[in-house]
Every structure is written in structure tokens, then in C-alpha cells.
N, C-alpha and C positions, 0 to 999 in steps of 0.2 A: 649571501642570503641562498640555503638549498630549497629548492621547491619542493622536494621530498620532505620536509619540515613542516610545510605550511600546507599539506594537503589533508583532510578529512575524510575516513575511510564511511563514516555515516553519521547523516546530520538528520533529527527529527523536528519536526514543527505541527503546530496545530493549525488546520485549515477547515477554514468552514465549508459545508457540500453546498453547492449553489440550489437554491429553490427549496432547501428544507429547514427553515429558520430554528435555530438552535442544537442545529446536528453538527456536531464538529468533529474531526477525526486527525488524531495526531499517525502525521505519516513520515517515514523514514527514507531519505534519498537514498537510492543502490549505487555505488562508484562501479565502474567498470567489471574492477576485481571480483566484486561480490555478485553481481548480475552472473557472471561466467563460473562463479562457485556454486549459484544455484543451479544453472545450466546442467554443468558436470553432474551435480548429484542427482539429478532428476532425468539423466542420458543413459540408455543402456547400448551396448553392442549386438548385433546380430548378427552371423554367417548368412551370406546370402549365396545359395548352393550354385545357384544360376550363373550369378557374376564372379562367383569365388573371391567376394569384397565383404569385409565387414564393413556394416552400415550403422551408422549412429541414429538410434531412436529415443528421441524424445517424449516420457511420458507424461502428458499433459496436464493431466489429474495432479499428478504429485507437485508439477512446476507451478499449478496453481497454488497448492497449498503452502508449499515454501516461500512463493512469490508474496502471499497472506501474509506469512509470518514474518518474513522480514522485511515488509514495509508500512502494516498497519500494526502501529505501538499501542495505541488506545483509541477511545472513542466516548463520547457522551454527550446525551441530549436526542438520543436514536429512540424514537416513539413507532409504537404500532401504526399508527397515522402517517408518518414516515416510510415505513415499508411499504404500504401500499402500493405507491407507484415504483416501487424498487424492484417488487417482487410479489408472485404470487402466493397469499396468507388468506387465513380464514381466522379472523379474532373473533368468532361468533359473539359472546357479552362481555369480553374483555372491555377496559376503558382504554378509547383510541389514543389518549393523553398517555396512558402507560408506558414508561421507559424501559428499554431493553439493557441488561448491564454487559458492559463490554467483557465479552469471552474472546479467546483464541480462536473457538470453536466456530462463534456468532461471527466474527470477522472472515473466517475463511468460506464458510456458508454465504454471506453476503458477495462474497470476491466471485467466487464459482458461479452463483445462482442469479446475481445479477448485471447483464451486460452493461446497463449505464453506470452503476459502481465502479465495475471495472475497469471501462474506459477513461471514466473521471479518476479513478487513482494512477493509469496510467499515463495519464497526461500532467497532473499533480507530481508522481514521481521522478519522473525526468526533465520535467522543467528547474533547473539550474535555479530560476529566480523567486522560486518558491523558499529556497532554501539560504539565499546570501544574508549576509549580516548587515543589518541596516539599512534594509529597502529604503529608498527616500519616497517613491512612489505611494506605497501602502494602496494601493489602488485594486479595488475589486477587479479581478479578472475572471475569465470564463471557467477557470478552476474552482475558483473559490478564493475566496479572503484570507490572508497567513493573518491567524490572529496571535494573542499571547506572546511567551517567551519560545525559544527554539532551546532544544539540548543538543550540545556536543557531545559526541562519545569519541573516546581513544580508543588506540588498538586494544585493550584491554577492558575496554564494556564501560569503563566509571566515569561519570555524566560529569561535565565541567561546565 
């Protein structure tokens, strides 16, 4: 048996966001290889005239956008009421129970604007227990409860 044949680059699972009942996010685990690709995509080299050395600089805004695209695959149950503890919003006369549709832009804004959501996402994405097949305990963890079925993606991006 070859380890290379067992490895999976991406696996996505639905995870309940703790403390916000009904808000569930489909998150994807990032392999070291995928995270390195994102970092390289967001890094530029600048020549430092004083030291005469090329310096790598990470574009943090671009990194957040790329990280959100790679890790947040879907979401459901996010209401205006749920947003209030996460980011500063003005809902005016809108119904607090109104649900926000999942969009890539909304995911990016949430990751970029909410330190609580960003911190939770980092905990979930890099905790391999959230992505293991057939977790026995099924216990609520501080990162949220894994719910529903997970999806495996092969190198071509097809779901199995």
C-alpha cells in the first residue's frame, strides 16, 4: 500500500458555528501543499536597496481573500441576528431573522471583518479531527459540531 494513494488534498465538511444556532458552514481542510500555493500566490518579492537582498512580502488582504475562497465552500442559516455579534452592522427595519444568502463575497467579508469568525475558521480548518471519516465521538468541540456528510475531492475536483 502506497501512502501517496491514500492522501486527499481537499475534504469539506459541514460544521455548526458555536453559539449561533442554525448557522452552519461547509469548510474545507487545506493540505500543506494547498496552503503553500495560496501563500506563494499572495507573496511578492521586493528588492531592499539597503541590504541588497530580495525580500518576500505577504499581501495580507489578498491572502485573506484566497484563504476564504479555499476554505469556506458554502454556508446556511446565517441571519442578520447572527451577524450582530460577529461584525458591526446596521439592520434598520429589516427582519433580524432574515437569512443571508451564501456568496463568495459574503464569505470573504465575514472572514475579513470578523476576528471571531476568522479565528474559528482557522481552528476548524487546521484541526484534522473535523475531517476524519467516521469520527466515533461525534462530540461537540469548541470549534463547532461536525454535521451532515462530508465530501471528498480528488485531484480533478470531482466529488466522491
